[in-house]
Backbone and ligand atoms as CSV (ligand in chain L), in Angstrom:
chain,resi,resn,atom,element,x,y,z
A,1,MET,N,N,0.833,-1.213,0.000
A,1,MET,CA,C,0.000,0.000,0.000
A,1,MET,C,C,0.867,1.264,0.000
A,2,PHE,N,N,1.961,1.249,0.782
A,2,PHE,CA,C,2.845,2.415,0.815
A,2,PHE,C,C,3.497,2.664,-0.549
A,3,ALA,N,N,3.678,1.611,-1.327
A,3,ALA,CA,C,4.267,1.754,-2.665
A,3,ALA,C,C,3.209,2.166,-3.696
A,4,ASP,N,N,1.951,2.382,-3.231
A,4,ASP,CA,C,0.860,2.808,-4.117
A,4,ASP,C,C,0.487,1.719,-5.120
A,5,GLU,N,N,0.742,0.476,-4.766
A,5,GLU,CA,C,0.406,-0.624,-5.677
A,5,GLU,C,C,-0.953,-1.239,-5.324
A,6,LEU,N,N,-1.366,-1.076,-4.070
A,6,LEU,CA,C,-2.659,-1.581,-3.617
A,6,LEU,C,C,-3.423,-0.442,-2.966
A,7,GLU,N,N,-4.758,-0.434,-3.154
A,7,GLU,CA,C,-5.561,0.594,-2.492
A,7,GLU,C,C,-5.883,0.166,-1.072
A,8,GLY,N,N,-5.869,1.108,-0.141
A,8,GLY,CA,C,-6.220,0.776,1.230
A,8,GLY,C,C,-5.922,1.949,2.141
A,9,ASN,N,N,-6.392,1.850,3.378
A,9,ASN,CA,C,-6.189,2.937,4.334
A,9,ASN,C,C,-4.931,2.666,5.163
A,10,ILE,N,N,-3.909,3.512,4.965
A,10,ILE,CA,C,-2.662,3.299,5.700
A,10,ILE,C,C,-2.395,4.416,6.700
A,11,TYR,N,N,-3.030,5.563,6.487
A,11,TYR,CA,C,-2.771,6.707,7.358
A,11,TYR,C,C,-3.990,7.618,7.269
A,12,SER,N,N,-4.591,7.960,8.415
A,12,SER,CA,C,-5.892,8.644,8.376
A,12,SER,C,C,-5.801,10.054,7.809
A,13,GLY,N,N,-4.573,10.606,7.713
A,13,GLY,CA,C,-4.427,11.901,7.040
A,13,GLY,C,C,-4.593,11.794,5.532
A,14,PHE,N,N,-4.409,10.560,4.983
A,14,PHE,CA,C,-4.565,10.345,3.536
A,14,PHE,C,C,-5.990,9.910,3.196
A,15,SER,N,N,-6.480,8.920,3.909
A,15,SER,CA,C,-7.813,8.382,3.601
A,15,SER,C,C,-8.385,7.683,4.837
A,16,LYS,N,N,-9.729,7.647,4.849
A,16,LYS,CA,C,-10.430,6.968,5.953
A,16,LYS,C,C,-11.614,6.251,5.355
A,17,SER,N,N,-12.003,5.103,5.936
A,17,SER,CA,C,-13.064,4.312,5.321
A,17,SER,C,C,-14.394,5.070,5.294
A,18,ASN,N,N,-14.681,5.887,6.335
A,18,ASN,CA,C,-15.972,6.589,6.308
A,18,ASN,C,C,-15.986,7.700,5.252
A,19,VAL,N,N,-14.819,8.337,5.014
A,19,VAL,CA,C,-14.750,9.370,3.968
A,19,VAL,C,C,-14.856,8.705,2.595
A,20,THR,N,N,-14.193,7.554,2.442
A,20,THR,CA,C,-14.288,6.813,1.172
A,20,THR,C,C,-15.747,6.457,0.891
A,21,GLU,N,N,-16.474,6.051,1.936
A,21,GLU,CA,C,-17.893,5.708,1.778
A,21,GLU,C,C,-18.700,6.938,1.329
A,22,LEU,N,N,-18.399,8.087,1.941
A,22,LEU,CA,C,-19.063,9.340,1.536
A,22,LEU,C,C,-18.781,9.625,0.061
A,23,ILE,N,N,-17.506,9.520,-0.327
A,23,ILE,CA,C,-17.125,9.808,-1.720
A,23,ILE,C,C,-17.885,8.881,-2.668
A,24,GLU,N,N,-17.960,7.581,-2.334
A,24,GLU,CA,C,-18.656,6.622,-3.210
A,24,GLU,C,C,-20.132,7.001,-3.367
A,25,LYS,N,N,-20.752,7.470,-2.291
A,25,LYS,CA,C,-22.174,7.836,-2.365
A,25,LYS,C,C,-22.364,9.114,-3.185
A,26,ILE,N,N,-21.492,10.105,-2.986
A,26,ILE,CA,C,-21.601,11.352,-3.763
A,26,ILE,C,C,-21.334,11.073,-5.247
A,27,LYS,N,N,-20.377,10.182,-5.528
A,27,LYS,CA,C,-20.093,9.811,-6.922
A,27,LYS,C,C,-21.348,9.245,-7.592
A,28,LEU,N,N,-22.076,8.398,-6.869
A,28,LEU,CA,C,-23.305,7.830,-7.432
A,28,LEU,C,C,-24.334,8.924,-7.702
A,29,LEU,N,N,-24.485,9.851,-6.746
A,29,LEU,CA,C,-25.458,10.937,-6.920
A,29,LEU,C,C,-25.072,11.859,-8.075
A,30,GLU,N,N,-23.762,12.149,-8.197
A,30,GLU,CA,C,-23.284,13.089,-9.218
A,30,GLU,C,C,-23.097,12.435,-10.586
A,31,GLY,N,N,-23.057,11.079,-10.623
A,31,GLY,CA,C,-22.739,10.396,-11.874
A,31,GLY,C,C,-21.265,10.577,-12.207
A,32,ALA,N,N,-20.396,10.540,-11.179
A,32,ALA,CA,C,-18.967,10.817,-11.382
A,32,ALA,C,C,-18.151,9.530,-11.440
A,33,GLU,N,N,-17.037,9.583,-12.156
A,33,GLU,CA,C,-16.116,8.434,-12.227
A,33,GLU,C,C,-15.173,8.409,-11.033
A,34,ALA,N,N,-14.872,9.595,-10.502
A,34,ALA,CA,C,-13.897,9.683,-9.404
A,34,ALA,C,C,-14.295,10.852,-8.519
A,35,GLY,N,N,-13.764,10.887,-7.314
A,35,GLY,CA,C,-14.095,11.997,-6.434
A,35,GLY,C,C,-13.139,12.089,-5.274
A,36,TRP,N,N,-13.207,13.207,-4.549
A,36,TRP,CA,C,-12.501,13.320,-3.282
A,36,TRP,C,C,-13.319,14.236,-2.399
A,37,ALA,N,N,-13.062,14.180,-1.113
A,37,ALA,CA,C,-13.866,14.955,-0.167
A,37,ALA,C,C,-12.969,15.873,0.647
A,38,THR,N,N,-13.503,17.029,0.972
A,38,THR,CA,C,-12.799,17.981,1.837
A,38,THR,C,C,-13.744,18.363,2.976
A,39,ALA,N,N,-13.183,19.000,4.001
A,39,ALA,CA,C,-13.987,19.330,5.174
A,39,ALA,C,C,-14.916,20.514,4.931
A,40,THR,N,N,-14.588,21.374,3.971
A,40,THR,CA,C,-15.429,22.545,3.689
A,40,THR,C,C,-15.500,22.776,2.182
A,41,GLY,N,N,-16.491,23.578,1.807
A,41,GLY,CA,C,-16.628,23.932,0.394
A,41,GLY,C,C,-15.431,24.726,-0.107
A,42,MET,N,N,-14.947,25.672,0.695
A,42,MET,CA,C,-13.822,26.493,0.241
A,42,MET,C,C,-12.555,25.659,0.092
A,43,ALA,N,N,-12.398,24.635,0.947
A,43,ALA,CA,C,-11.233,23.745,0.786
A,43,ALA,C,C,-11.330,23.007,-0.544
A,44,ALA,N,N,-12.562,22.622,-0.926
A,44,ALA,CA,C,-12.752,21.938,-2.212
A,44,ALA,C,C,-12.382,22.863,-3.367
A,45,ILE,N,N,-12.862,24.116,-3.284
A,45,ILE,CA,C,-12.613,25.064,-4.379
A,45,ILE,C,C,-11.128,25.406,-4.456
A,46,PHE,N,N,-10.527,25.679,-3.318
A,46,PHE,CA,C,-9.114,26.060,-3.301
A,46,PHE,C,C,-8.232,24.911,-3.805
A,47,SER,N,N,-8.541,23.688,-3.358
A,47,SER,CA,C,-7.690,22.564,-3.793
A,47,SER,C,C,-7.932,22.228,-5.265
A,48,THR,N,N,-9.139,22.503,-5.759
A,48,THR,CA,C,-9.396,22.302,-7.197
A,48,THR,C,C,-8.512,23.239,-8.015
A,49,PHE,N,N,-8.488,24.514,-7.617
A,49,PHE,CA,C,-7.624,25.470,-8.335
A,49,PHE,C,C,-6.152,25.061,-8.190
A,50,GLY,N,N,-5.776,24.684,-6.973
A,50,GLY,CA,C,-4.380,24.305,-6.730
A,50,GLY,C,C,-3.956,23.114,-7.575
A,51,ALA,N,N,-4.890,22.167,-7.768
A,51,ALA,CA,C,-4.540,20.954,-8.518
A,51,ALA,C,C,-4.521,21.192,-10.025
A,52,LEU,N,N,-5.386,22.082,-10.506
A,52,LEU,CA,C,-5.577,22.187,-11.957
A,52,LEU,C,C,-4.894,23.376,-12.607
A,53,LEU,N,N,-4.466,24.360,-11.806
A,53,LEU,CA,C,-3.909,25.583,-12.406
A,53,LEU,C,C,-2.418,25.712,-12.123
A,54,SER,N,N,-1.722,26.390,-13.053
A,54,SER,CA,C,-0.294,26.685,-12.884
A,54,SER,C,C,-0.063,28.152,-13.212
A,55,GLN,N,N,1.090,28.634,-12.821
A,55,GLN,CA,C,1.459,30.024,-13.108
A,55,GLN,C,C,1.294,30.300,-14.606
A,56,GLY,N,N,0.674,31.450,-14.929
A,56,GLY,CA,C,0.487,31.819,-16.332
A,56,GLY,C,C,-0.858,31.380,-16.897
A,57,ASP,N,N,-1.625,30.591,-16.138
A,57,ASP,CA,C,-2.943,30.162,-16.622
A,57,ASP,C,C,-3.973,31.279,-16.454
A,58,HIS,N,N,-5.040,31.149,-17.231
A,58,HIS,CA,C,-6.144,32.113,-17.184
A,58,HIS,C,C,-7.438,31.358,-16.911
A,59,VAL,N,N,-8.297,31.981,-16.097
A,59,VAL,CA,C,-9.577,31.373,-15.706
A,59,VAL,C,C,-10.712,32.245,-16.221
A,60,LEU,N,N,-11.764,31.599,-16.671
A,60,LEU,CA,C,-12.996,32.297,-17.031
A,60,LEU,C,C,-14.009,31.955,-15.945
A,61,ALA,N,N,-14.652,32.970,-15.357
A,61,ALA,CA,C,-15.605,32.685,-14.277
A,61,ALA,C,C,-16.858,33.514,-14.456
A,62,CYS,N,N,-17.986,32.961,-14.018
A,62,CYS,CA,C,-19.212,33.765,-14.049
A,62,CYS,C,C,-19.055,34.890,-13.019
A,63,ARG,N,N,-19.647,36.036,-13.353
A,63,ARG,CA,C,-19.381,37.244,-12.544
A,63,ARG,C,C,-19.849,37.096,-11.098
A,64,SER,N,N,-20.986,36.470,-10.921
A,64,SER,CA,C,-21.535,36.350,-9.570
A,64,SER,C,C,-21.079,35.027,-8.961
A,65,VAL,N,N,-20.077,35.116,-8.086
A,65,VAL,CA,C,-19.643,33.907,-7.360
A,65,VAL,C,C,-19.615,34.217,-5.864
A,66,PHE,N,N,-19.647,33.161,-5.071
A,66,PHE,CA,C,-19.597,33.297,-3.612
A,66,PHE,C,C,-18.387,34.155,-3.217
A,67,GLY,N,N,-18.572,35.023,-2.195
A,67,GLY,CA,C,-17.550,36.007,-1.828
A,67,GLY,C,C,-16.163,35.425,-1.591
A,68,SER,N,N,-16.067,34.295,-0.902
A,68,SER,CA,C,-14.750,33.729,-0.616
A,68,SER,C,C,-14.101,33.191,-1.887
A,69,THR,N,N,-14.915,32.688,-2.810
A,69,THR,CA,C,-14.382,32.243,-4.110
A,69,THR,C,C,-13.867,33.456,-4.874
A,70,HIS,N,N,-14.626,34.552,-4.807
A,70,HIS,CA,C,-14.207,35.791,-5.470
A,70,HIS,C,C,-12.857,36.247,-4.923
A,71,ASN,N,N,-12.680,36.139,-3.606
A,71,ASN,CA,C,-11.394,36.514,-2.985
A,71,ASN,C,C,-10.250,35.669,-3.512
A,72,ILE,N,N,-10.467,34.366,-3.634
A,72,ILE,CA,C,-9.398,33.491,-4.157
A,72,ILE,C,C,-9.041,33.919,-5.579
A,73,LEU,N,N,-10.098,34.147,-6.392
A,73,LEU,CA,C,-9.853,34.467,-7.805
A,73,LEU,C,C,-9.212,35.835,-7.988
A,74,THR,N,N,-9.570,36.805,-7.137
A,74,THR,CA,C,-9.097,38.179,-7.360
A,74,THR,C,C,-7.904,38.568,-6.494
A,75,LYS,N,N,-7.682,37.854,-5.377
A,75,LYS,CA,C,-6.591,38.276,-4.480
A,75,LYS,C,C,-5.466,37.240,-4.381
A,76,ILE,N,N,-5.826,35.957,-4.300
A,76,ILE,CA,C,-4.767,34.948,-4.078
A,76,ILE,C,C,-4.160,34.477,-5.405
A,77,LEU,N,N,-5.027,34.040,-6.343
A,77,LEU,CA,C,-4.478,33.497,-7.591
A,77,LEU,C,C,-3.641,34.513,-8.383
A,78,PRO,N,N,-4.028,35.817,-8.444
A,78,PRO,CA,C,-3.177,36.764,-9.196
A,78,PRO,C,C,-1.759,36.861,-8.640
A,79,SER,N,N,-1.604,36.686,-7.312
A,79,SER,CA,C,-0.258,36.782,-6.748
A,79,SER,C,C,0.593,35.576,-7.155
A,80,TRP,N,N,-0.048,34.545,-7.706
A,80,TRP,CA,C,0.683,33.387,-8.227
A,80,TRP,C,C,0.714,33.407,-9.761
A,81,GLY,N,N,0.344,34.560,-10.366
A,81,GLY,CA,C,0.413,34.678,-11.830
A,81,GLY,C,C,-0.747,34.006,-12.548
A,82,ILE,N,N,-1.883,33.885,-11.873
A,82,ILE,CA,C,-3.074,33.285,-12.505
A,82,ILE,C,C,-4.171,34.348,-12.544
A,83,GLU,N,N,-4.616,34.691,-13.757
A,83,GLU,CA,C,-5.611,35.761,-13.911
A,83,GLU,C,C,-6.997,35.180,-14.184
A,84,THR,N,N,-8.021,35.957,-13.797
A,84,THR,CA,C,-9.415,35.558,-14.056
A,84,THR,C,C,-10.143,36.660,-14.803
A,85,THR,N,N,-10.949,36.266,-15.783
A,85,THR,CA,C,-11.874,37.198,-16.428
A,85,THR,C,C,-13.285,36.783,-16.020
A,86,PHE,N,N,-14.047,37.747,-15.515
A,86,PHE,CA,C,-15.434,37.461,-15.122
A,86,PHE,C,C,-16.356,37.801,-16.296
A,87,VAL,N,N,-17.285,36.876,-16.565
A,87,VAL,CA,C,-18.227,37.075,-17.667
A,87,VAL,C,C,-19.654,37.025,-17.128
A,88,ASP,N,N,-20.539,37.766,-17.806
A,88,ASP,CA,C,-21.935,37.782,-17.373
A,88,ASP,C,C,-22.628,36.493,-17.783
A,89,PHE,N,N,-23.389,35.902,-16.869
A,89,PHE,CA,C,-23.980,34.584,-17.119
A,89,PHE,C,C,-24.934,34.597,-18.313
A,90,ASP,N,N,-25.573,35.765,-18.569
A,90,ASP,CA,C,-26.571,35.812,-19.644
A,90,ASP,C,C,-26.014,36.434,-20.929
A,91,ASP,N,N,-24.692,36.620,-20.974
A,91,ASP,CA,C,-24.067,37.221,-22.158
A,91,ASP,C,C,-23.273,36.150,-22.900
A,92,THR,N,N,-23.855,34.952,-23.048
A,92,THR,CA,C,-23.092,33.795,-23.553
A,92,THR,C,C,-22.548,34.022,-24.964
A,93,GLU,N,N,-23.176,34.926,-25.721
A,93,GLU,CA,C,-22.671,35.183,-27.083
A,93,GLU,C,C,-21.282,35.787,-27.054
A,94,ASN,N,N,-20.916,36.413,-25.930
A,94,ASN,CA,C,-19.609,37.079,-25.857
A,94,ASN,C,C,-18.558,36.327,-25.032
A,95,TRP,N,N,-18.916,35.124,-24.530
A,95,TRP,CA,C,-17.944,34.392,-23.716
A,95,TRP,C,C,-16.702,34.036,-24.540
A,96,ASP,N,N,-16.903,33.724,-25.822
A,96,ASP,CA,C,-15.734,33.311,-26.606
A,96,ASP,C,C,-14.717,34.441,-26.753
A,97,LYS,N,N,-15.171,35.700,-26.640
A,97,LYS,CA,C,-14.238,36.832,-26.733
A,97,LYS,C,C,-13.298,36.873,-25.529
A,98,ALA,N,N,-13.733,36.271,-24.414
A,98,ALA,CA,C,-12.915,36.291,-23.189
A,98,ALA,C,C,-11.912,35.136,-23.133
A,99,VAL,N,N,-12.080,34.156,-24.030
A,99,VAL,CA,C,-11.157,33.000,-24.021
A,99,VAL,C,C,-9.804,33.442,-24.572
A,100,ARG,N,N,-8.739,33.066,-23.856
A,100,ARG,CA,C,-7.375,33.391,-24.300
A,100,ARG,C,C,-6.634,32.090,-24.627
A,101,LYS,N,N,-5.436,32.260,-25.196
A,101,LYS,CA,C,-4.623,31.067,-25.497
A,101,LYS,C,C,-4.285,30.299,-24.226
A,102,ASN,N,N,-4.141,31.050,-23.110
A,102,ASN,CA,C,-3.743,30.408,-21.851
A,102,ASN,C,C,-4.934,30.105,-20.935
A,103,THR,N,N,-6.174,30.231,-21.470
A,103,THR,CA,C,-7.342,29.892,-20.638
A,103,THR,C,C,-7.359,28.377,-20.421
A,104,ARG,N,N,-7.483,27.982,-19.159
A,104,ARG,CA,C,-7.399,26.548,-18.847
A,104,ARG,C,C,-8.718,26.013,-18.274
A,105,LEU,N,N,-9.457,26.898,-17.603
A,105,LEU,CA,C,-10.577,26.385,-16.810
A,105,LEU,C,C,-11.717,27.407,-16.777
A,106,ILE,N,N,-12.941,26.891,-16.761
A,106,ILE,CA,C,-14.122,27.742,-16.554
A,106,ILE,C,C,-14.692,27.382,-15.185
A,107,PHE,N,N,-14.942,28.398,-14.376
A,107,PHE,CA,C,-15.537,28.170,-13.059
A,107,PHE,C,C,-16.902,28.842,-13.015
A,108,VAL,N,N,-17.932,28.066,-12.673
A,108,VAL,CA,C,-19.255,28.667,-12.478
A,108,VAL,C,C,-19.916,28.105,-11.229
A,109,GLU,N,N,-20.859,28.886,-10.734
A,109,GLU,CA,C,-21.816,28.435,-9.727
A,109,GLU,C,C,-23.163,28.511,-10.402
A,110,THR,N,N,-24.040,27.564,-10.156
A,110,THR,CA,C,-25.398,27.705,-10.665
A,110,THR,C,C,-26.372,26.891,-9.827
A,111,PRO,N,N,-27.387,27.494,-9.231
A,111,PRO,CA,C,-27.609,28.930,-9.124
A,111,PRO,C,C,-26.486,29.582,-8.317
A,112,THR,N,N,-26.237,30.853,-8.616
A,112,THR,CA,C,-25.165,31.551,-7.921
A,112,THR,C,C,-25.629,32.018,-6.541
A,113,ASN,N,N,-24.649,32.221,-5.668
A,113,ASN,CA,C,-24.922,32.753,-4.323
A,113,ASN,C,C,-24.232,34.117,-4.194
A,114,PRO,N,N,-24.929,35.239,-4.000
A,114,PRO,CA,C,-26.363,35.301,-3.716
A,114,PRO,C,C,-27.225,35.704,-4.908
A,115,GLY,N,N,-26.679,35.848,-6.102
A,115,GLY,CA,C,-27.457,36.400,-7.228
A,115,GLY,C,C,-28.549,35.486,-7.752
A,116,VAL,N,N,-28.453,34.159,-7.484
A,116,VAL,CA,C,-29.380,33.146,-7.976
A,116,VAL,C,C,-29.473,33.180,-9.512
A,117,ASP,N,N,-28.341,33.480,-10.187
A,117,ASP,CA,C,-28.295,33.375,-11.648
A,117,ASP,C,C,-28.298,31.892,-12.005
A,118,ILE,N,N,-28.977,31.569,-13.085
A,118,ILE,CA,C,-29.020,30.173,-13.546
A,118,ILE,C,C,-28.209,30.072,-14.839
A,119,ILE,N,N,-27.209,29.210,-14.831
A,119,ILE,CA,C,-26.377,29.035,-16.022
A,119,ILE,C,C,-26.789,27.754,-16.742
A,120,ASP,N,N,-26.873,27.842,-18.057
A,120,ASP,CA,C,-27.274,26.697,-18.875
A,120,ASP,C,C,-26.093,25.727,-18.957
A,121,LEU,N,N,-26.160,24.662,-18.166
A,121,LEU,CA,C,-25.023,23.740,-18.081
A,121,LEU,C,C,-24.803,22.952,-19.369
A,122,LYS,N,N,-25.868,22.701,-20.126
A,122,LYS,CA,C,-25.696,21.994,-21.405
A,122,LYS,C,C,-24.889,22.893,-22.353
A,123,TRP,N,N,-25.265,24.156,-22.400
A,123,TRP,CA,C,-24.533,25.099,-23.249
A,123,TRP,C,C,-23.078,25.191,-22.758
A,124,LEU,N,N,-22.895,25.274,-21.464
A,124,LEU,CA,C,-21.548,25.418,-20.906
A,124,LEU,C,C,-20.670,24.206,-21.245
A,125,GLY,N,N,-21.259,23.018,-21.172
A,125,GLY,CA,C,-20.516,21.799,-21.510
A,125,GLY,C,C,-20.038,21.830,-22.954
A,126,GLU,N,N,-20.936,22.263,-23.848
A,126,GLU,CA,C,-20.567,22.337,-25.266
A,126,GLU,C,C,-19.506,23.413,-25.493
A,127,PHE,N,N,-19.670,24.556,-24.810
A,127,PHE,CA,C,-18.707,25.665,-24.946
A,127,PHE,C,C,-17.322,25.218,-24.465
A,128,SER,N,N,-17.261,24.606,-23.285
A,128,SER,CA,C,-15.949,24.237,-22.740
A,128,SER,C,C,-15.300,23.127,-23.567
A,129,SER,N,N,-16.107,22.225,-24.113
A,129,SER,CA,C,-15.535,21.179,-24.990
A,129,SER,C,C,-14.949,21.812,-26.248
A,130,ALA,N,N,-15.672,22.780,-26.818
A,130,ALA,CA,C,-15.207,23.411,-28.059
A,130,ALA,C,C,-13.844,24.070,-27.870
A,131,TYR,N,N,-13.588,24.589,-26.674
A,131,TYR,CA,C,-12.310,25.277,-26.408
A,131,TYR,C,C,-11.350,24.410,-25.579
A,132,HIS,N,N,-11.715,23.147,-25.351
A,132,HIS,CA,C,-10.868,22.209,-24.569
A,132,HIS,C,C,-10.551,22.770,-23.191
A,133,LEU,N,N,-11.576,23.299,-22.537
A,133,LEU,CA,C,-11.394,23.871,-21.195
A,133,LEU,C,C,-11.967,22.931,-20.137
A,134,ILE,N,N,-11.350,22.957,-18.966
A,134,ILE,CA,C,-11.870,22.178,-17.843
A,134,ILE,C,C,-13.056,22.942,-17.266
A,135,ASN,N,N,-14.137,22.212,-17.027
A,135,ASN,CA,C,-15.355,22.825,-16.506
A,135,ASN,C,C,-15.460,22.558,-14.999
A,136,VAL,N,N,-15.494,23.592,-14.186
A,136,VAL,CA,C,-15.647,23.410,-12.737
A,136,VAL,C,C,-16.963,24.047,-12.312
A,137,VAL,N,N,-17.843,23.251,-11.704
A,137,VAL,CA,C,-19.157,23.760,-11.295
A,137,VAL,C,C,-19.304,23.605,-9.783
A,138,ASP,N,N,-19.535,24.725,-9.104
A,138,ASP,CA,C,-19.862,24.705,-7.674
A,138,ASP,C,C,-21.353,24.384,-7.578
A,139,ASN,N,N,-21.653,23.162,-7.128
A,139,ASN,CA,C,-23.040,22.664,-7.108
A,139,ASN,C,C,-23.647,22.791,-5.712
A,140,CYS,N,N,-23.213,23.837,-4.968
A,140,CYS,CA,C,-23.555,23.991,-3.553
A,140,CYS,C,C,-25.056,24.135,-3.313
A,141,PHE,N,N,-25.705,24.994,-4.083
A,141,PHE,CA,C,-27.116,25.294,-3.800
A,141,PHE,C,C,-28.067,24.150,-4.145
A,142,PRO,N,N,-27.999,23.607,-5.371
A,142,PRO,CA,C,-29.010,22.600,-5.718
A,142,PRO,C,C,-28.725,21.225,-5.123
A,143,ILE,N,N,-27.465,20.943,-4.768
A,143,ILE,CA,C,-26.994,19.604,-4.354
A,143,ILE,C,C,-27.238,18.584,-5.479
A,144,PRO,N,N,-26.493,17.482,-5.489
A,144,PRO,CA,C,-26.569,16.557,-6.628
A,144,PRO,C,C,-27.918,15.870,-6.801
A,145,TYR,N,N,-28.762,15.886,-5.791
A,145,TYR,CA,C,-30.101,15.293,-5.957
A,145,TYR,C,C,-30.884,16.040,-7.045
A,146,LEU,N,N,-30.688,17.373,-7.097
A,146,LEU,CA,C,-31.451,18.204,-8.019
A,146,LEU,C,C,-30.710,18.536,-9.300
A,147,GLN,N,N,-29.388,18.546,-9.269
A,147,GLN,CA,C,-28.626,18.958,-10.462
A,147,GLN,C,C,-27.322,18.161,-10.516
A,148,GLN,N,N,-27.046,17.586,-11.680
A,148,GLN,CA,C,-25.812,16.814,-11.864
A,148,GLN,C,C,-25.018,17.440,-13.002
A,149,PRO,N,N,-24.115,18.394,-12.697
A,149,PRO,CA,C,-23.389,19.106,-13.747
A,149,PRO,C,C,-22.597,18.184,-14.673
A,150,ILE,N,N,-22.076,17.062,-14.164
A,150,ILE,CA,C,-21.284,16.178,-15.030
A,150,ILE,C,C,-22.162,15.658,-16.174
A,151,LYS,N,N,-23.393,15.285,-15.859
A,151,LYS,CA,C,-24.318,14.815,-16.908
A,151,LYS,C,C,-24.630,15.918,-17.883
L,1,PLP,C1,C,-21.918,28.772,-3.503
L,1,PLP,C2,C,-21.019,28.505,-2.353
L,1,PLP,N1,N,-19.800,27.995,-2.584
L,1,PLP,C3,C,-18.947,27.743,-1.569
L,1,PLP,C4,C,-19.289,28.003,-0.266
L,1,PLP,C5,C,-18.292,27.721,0.823
L,1,PLP,O1,O,-18.640,26.582,1.527
L,1,PLP,P1,P,-18.016,26.368,3.000
L,1,PLP,O2,O,-18.689,27.356,3.910
L,1,PLP,O3,O,-18.345,24.936,3.321
L,1,PLP,O4,O,-16.529,26.598,2.912
L,1,PLP,C6,C,-20.550,28.530,0.017
L,1,PLP,C7,C,-20.957,28.803,1.394
L,1,PLP,O5,O,-22.035,29.267,1.665
L,1,PLP,C8,C,-21.426,28.791,-1.053
L,1,PLP,O6,O,-22.639,29.313,-0.857
């Protein structure tokens, strides 16, 4: 297990059986192939950016995002050389103008907190595929019972 050849719980800081059980259940609800769990929503968002972005990358985000997410995008990531362009959720005809050569990821919330903007996830999936962008959806408000962004 320490050599990463077998799956199993070797150290509770890495994995725990009850967290693995939670992940398996959320994966079923979300229709996901893989997953991981964090103690808070902001830890999930921060670690997603940390895992997927590098210096020089550009992010496209819907304008209305949760305040702490806005802080990460506007205060923390720029100090690491990662820029964000905010786009209006209902101005989808102009989203392609915001895409740059170094755009790597699209981040949206839907419905947004607190604006309650609704983003068309089918359209977003097609848009991000066309530009080969990673799609990140904060599914906090509807929860996977009501909305499955991966689908
Ligand atoms: C849309 C959205 N994303 C993220 C968060 C952050 O979640 P947490 O408080 O678990 O860090 C919140 C919290 O209200 C939220 O509304």
